[in-house]
N, C-alpha and C positions, 0 to 999 in steps of 0.2 A: 558419352552417355549423354544418350536424348534428352530436351529440354524441359521434360516432362516427368521425371525419373526424381521416386521419391524411396526414401527408407523412414525415414520418419517426419513424427507432423507432432511441432510445437503449439499447443491449445496454450494460450494467453485466457485467462478468465478473471477479472474485466477488465475490459479496453481501458488502457492509460497512454496516453501520445508519449507522452516520457520515455514506456517501456515499449511503444512499438518502433519509436526512434532508434535508440537503441539496440533492438533485437536487429531490424535490417543494416546498420552500419557494421556490427560485429560479423551478419554474415556476410556484407560487402566485402571485410577489412580482411577476411576467412579466405585461402585460397585453395582450401582441399576440397569444401562443400560447396554448393547453391543454391541459393530458392531457390524452387520450379514455381511454387506459386503461395497466392496469400489468397485467405479465402473469409472477409470478415461478415461474422456471423452479428446476430441480435443481441448474446450475454459475453461477447468475446470475438476472438481473431484466432484462427490456422494457419502455421505456416509449415508449407510442404518443402521441408530439406533434403539434400538429396544424402547424407549420410546423419545413421544413428549417434554414431558417440561422440558425434561434434550436439546433438541435438541435446543429451542428457549433460555434455560439457555447458553447454549456452545454459538450462535449465537449472545446475549449482549455481551459473557466476550468475542470474538474477535473483537468487533466493541471496545470491550474499552482497548483492548489490540493494536490491529492492524492497528486502526481506518476500516473506510470503510462504508460501511449502511448495512442493513440486512433487510427483510420482509420476512413477517411467514404468507402462506395459508393454512388454514386448510381445511378437504372437509370429510363429512361422511363416514366412512369406512362399517360399520353392528353394530352388536349388541354383546356382550359378552356372551358367551353361561353360562360362570357362573352366573356376577352378575346381567345379563342383560342391563348392562349401555353403553353407545352411545361409539363403539370406534372410534377415527379418525384416517385421516392419513395425514401428515404436512408436505410442503416444507418450509425449513427455507433456504433462497437464503442470501448467506454472498456474496458482491459484494467489492473487496478492492480497494483503489483509483490506478490509473498510477503509484501514484511516492509513493516514501516516504521521509522520512524525510532525510535534506542534499543534495536534488538533487536540482540541478539552472534546470529553468522553463524561458522562453518566455511568455509570456500572457500580453494581451494588449499594446505590444511592447515595455514593463517593463521587466528588467530584475529580477527575483525574487527567494531568494534560501530560500525551501519550511523548515517549521522548527517543526510544525505536522501535524500532519494527526489523524482527530477523526472524527466526524461526518463531517464536511469538511476539503481542504487540505487550510492551513494557510502557508502566507510564507511570505518571510521581503525581499522589495525592495533592490536592493545591494548601489541603487545612493542614495536614501532619507534616506532609513533605516526604513521607517513606514509600520505595518507590516497589512497585509490583506488578503481575500480570495482570494483562485487561482480557474479559473474554469476548466472544464472540456476538455474545447479545448487550453489549454496550453501547448505549446511543448516543452519538454525538450532538451539540453541544453547539450554537452560531454566538461567533464572536461579534461584539459590539463595539461602538466607541461610544462612551459615556460621560458627563460633565459632572467635575467632581465639583460637590454642592458643599462639601465639608470634610474639612481635615481633621481634627482630634474628635471622635472617631472618624475614621473614612468614609463618608458616605456620597453616593454619586446619583445624580440622576435618573430612574431606567428611561432607556431611550422607548420601550414600548408605551409604557400609562403616563411618562413626565414626573412621577411621585419620588421622592426621597429614601432611601433603599441602602440598606447597612450592606458595607464590604465584607466578607467573611475573613478574606487572610488580607487581610492590609498591611501595606509599607508607605512607609516616607515618600510622596511624591512630589515635588513641583511644577509637576504639570497640569494642564488646565483642562485634556483629556485623559484619557485613560482606555485602554482596551477591557472587557472584558467579558464574562457569560452570565446567564443569568440560568438559577435554578433552585426552582422551590422559597418564591418569592428573596433572595438572597441575589446578589453580586458577587463575584470572583476575580479579579486580578490574576488576567494571561499575561505571556509577554509575548 
């Protein structure tokens, strides 16, 4: 097999170092397929793989391990000279979710902590405790450390303007500093 031969392109969108290391280690560990070329793009990376079956299986493995979605498209490339079989070239698009487990997002005017990323992003509302699906238009909130200013009811010093603000999901804490996110003039405790 020629070193530049490939049957499939695994398209990773967007790039994430952890996923790239996993892809390269998986291809290296697999003895039946080779990585012909890796192309770095502005929005992601393309991996040229010698087996379209392995590229499809790797796409499914990435979804189960990191969440996200895949789509596979194949087209006829030609016929094999040796066997006369149809040879396909495929593209396996693997698209990561914009959020990972532990991120806190604002969605539909609720503050939600992401609990899992599979086919869909699932999160827990920090006020009600109910779980639900998080939409693609959710906005990620930054986490800050804040100093506790008052215990009953729990208030913290806003790390931006240094004013005491109410914590919307209070719980007993003996800590002097807590991790919070800020939304609409209020603080929310996060893990």
